[in-house]
N, C-alpha and C positions, 0 to 999 in steps of 0.2 A: 907513106911507106909501112907497111904489116911488121908489127915487133916478130921477129924470129924465136920461136918458142927452145928452150935448150931441150936437148934430147935427154931421153927417161933412161936411167943407168938400167943395166941388165943386174937382177937380185938373185941371190945364192939361196936365199927362204923367203918363205912369208916374213918371217920373224925381222929379217934384212929390210923386206919393203917397209914393214909397218913401221921401223924405227926411223926410215928415209921419212917417209911422208908425215909422221910426227914432228918432224923437224926442218922440213921445206915447204914451200909456198907452190901448190900445184898451180898456178895461174905462170909461173915461170916455164913450167913444161906441156902447158895443155890450154889451147885455144878454145876456153869455155864458152865464148859468144857463138860456137859450132856446136854445140852440142845439143842432143836431141834426148826427150824424154822416152825412155823404152818401159815394156813391162814384161815380167817375167811369168807366164799364165800357168805355167806347172811347178814353179817354186811353191813349196809348202811351207806353211811360218813351222817355226821351231815352237815342240809342245812340251811341257814338263808334266809328268806325274805327280800327283799329289794323293794324299787320304784325305779321306772326308767322311767321317762319322754321322749318319744317318740313323734315325729312328727306324727301325725295321719296316714297319708300317708306312712310311712316307716312301723308302725303296720299294716296296712292294706295289705301291700306287704309282710309282714312276715307271716300272717295270711293265706293269698293265696298261698305261698311257701308251708306252713305248711299240708295246705289242700290237695295239689296237692302230697305230699308226705305221706298223711294218717298219721301224726304225730300232736301230739297236738303243740301249737305254742309255748309255754312257752320250749317244750323239744328242739323244734329246735333250739332255742335263744338258750340254755345252749350248745347243740351239737355243735354249730357255734362258740362259744366263747371259750370250750375246743379246736376245732380245730386250731382256731385262734392261741391261746395262745401258743400252743403246734408246731407249725409250722415254721420248720426250726429247730426246737431244737431237733430233732430225738428222742423226748420221746413217 
């Protein structure tokens, strides 16, 4: 016979729910064998602004390269960093 899951309580706040799940085993409340993987195609990753000092000549060269590709220079920098990070890692 299938185990009956406990009902998930109603929480007054996210903080209350966070505290609950930090101290309770979710397998008593959710049948994880029935879980399905989902994707959130419009979810954007969290970003953080940073300051980065570059030699002016390098910045101008990056801006020129971005202009020739018709992309914003900051987007080009992010793309290059991503490519370099994953180069040789097969990701």
